[in-house]
C-alpha positions as CSV (number, residue, x, y, z in Angstrom):
1,M,-103.9,152.3,108.9
2,N,-106.0,152.6,111.9
3,A,-108.9,151.8,110.4
4,E,-107.0,148.5,109.1
5,L,-106.0,148.0,112.1
6,V,-109.8,148.0,113.4
7,K,-111.2,145.6,110.9
8,S,-108.1,142.7,112.1
9,G,-109.0,143.5,115.6
10,E,-105.5,144.8,116.7
11,I,-107.8,147.6,118.5
12,F,-111.5,148.4,119.2
13,E,-113.0,151.5,118.1
14,L,-114.7,153.7,120.9
15,G,-117.8,155.6,120.3
16,G,-119.8,155.2,117.6
17,E,-122.6,152.4,118.7
18,S,-125.0,153.5,122.0
19,D,-124.0,150.4,124.6
20,S,-127.3,148.2,123.7
21,E,-126.4,148.2,120.5
22,K,-123.5,146.7,120.9
23,S,-122.7,142.7,122.3
24,E,-121.0,141.6,125.2
25,Q,-118.4,140.0,122.8
26,D,-117.2,143.7,121.2
27,Y,-115.9,144.4,124.1
28,V,-112.4,143.5,126.2
29,K,-111.7,144.1,129.7
30,I,-108.6,144.3,130.7
31,T,-108.7,140.9,133.0
32,D,-110.0,139.6,130.0
33,L,-106.2,139.4,128.5
34,N,-103.2,138.0,130.2
35,A,-100.6,140.2,131.6
36,D,-98.3,140.8,128.7
37,E,-101.4,141.4,126.5
38,A,-103.0,144.0,128.9
39,I,-99.8,145.6,129.4
40,D,-99.9,146.4,125.9
41,M,-103.1,147.3,125.4
42,V,-102.0,150.2,128.3
43,A,-99.5,151.7,126.4
44,D,-101.4,151.6,123.6
45,T,-104.4,154.0,125.5
46,F,-104.5,157.5,125.5
47,S,-107.4,158.0,127.4
48,L,-106.9,159.3,130.9
49,D,-111.0,158.0,131.5
50,L,-110.3,154.4,130.0
51,L,-106.9,154.0,131.6
52,N,-108.6,154.7,135.0
53,E,-111.5,152.2,134.1
54,F,-108.9,149.5,133.5
55,K,-107.4,150.1,137.2
56,A,-110.7,150.1,138.2
57,D,-111.5,146.7,136.8
58,E,-107.8,145.1,137.7
59,Q,-108.2,146.1,141.3
60,A,-111.5,144.8,141.6
61,D,-110.4,141.4,139.9
62,K,-107.0,140.5,139.4
63,N,-105.1,143.3,141.1
64,R,-101.8,142.1,138.9
65,K,-99.2,144.3,140.2
66,T,-97.2,144.4,136.3
67,V,-100.8,145.8,135.1
68,L,-101.7,148.6,137.6
69,E,-97.9,149.1,137.4
70,A,-98.1,149.3,133.4
71,V,-101.5,151.7,134.1
72,D,-99.5,154.2,136.7
73,T,-97.2,154.8,134.1
74,Q,-99.5,155.1,131.2
75,I,-101.4,157.7,133.0
76,K,-97.9,159.5,134.6
77,E,-97.0,160.0,131.2
78,L,-100.3,161.2,129.5
79,T,-100.3,163.8,132.7
80,E,-96.4,165.0,133.0
81,A,-95.4,168.0,130.8
82,P,-92.3,166.1,128.4
83,E,-88.9,168.2,129.9
84,G,-88.4,170.0,126.4
85,D,-91.9,171.6,127.4
86,Q,-91.0,172.8,131.1
87,K,-90.4,176.2,132.1
88,G,-88.2,178.2,133.7
89,G,-84.7,179.6,134.5
90,E,-81.6,178.5,133.3
C-alpha cells in the first residue's frame, strides 16, 4: 500500500538516494505547503528527527501557530506512553 502512495505522490519515501542524487523537486519543505497541508503532513509523520526539522523550518520561515501546535502535539504523542501502558498502583 505504501508503494502505491509513494507512486501517486501522496507520501514521500525517506532514505535510499543520497542528497546529491535527488533534485530539489524531490523535497517538500513544510513551509512550501499551506497550513492545512502542513498539518496533514505532520499528522502522518512518525519520525522525531523529521518533526523537529519541520518545527525549525516553520519557526525560521512562516512561524504559523497552527502548524507549530500540530508539530508539538505530534511530538508529544510520540514521546508519551499511552495511558494503558502506565505502571503504578490501583
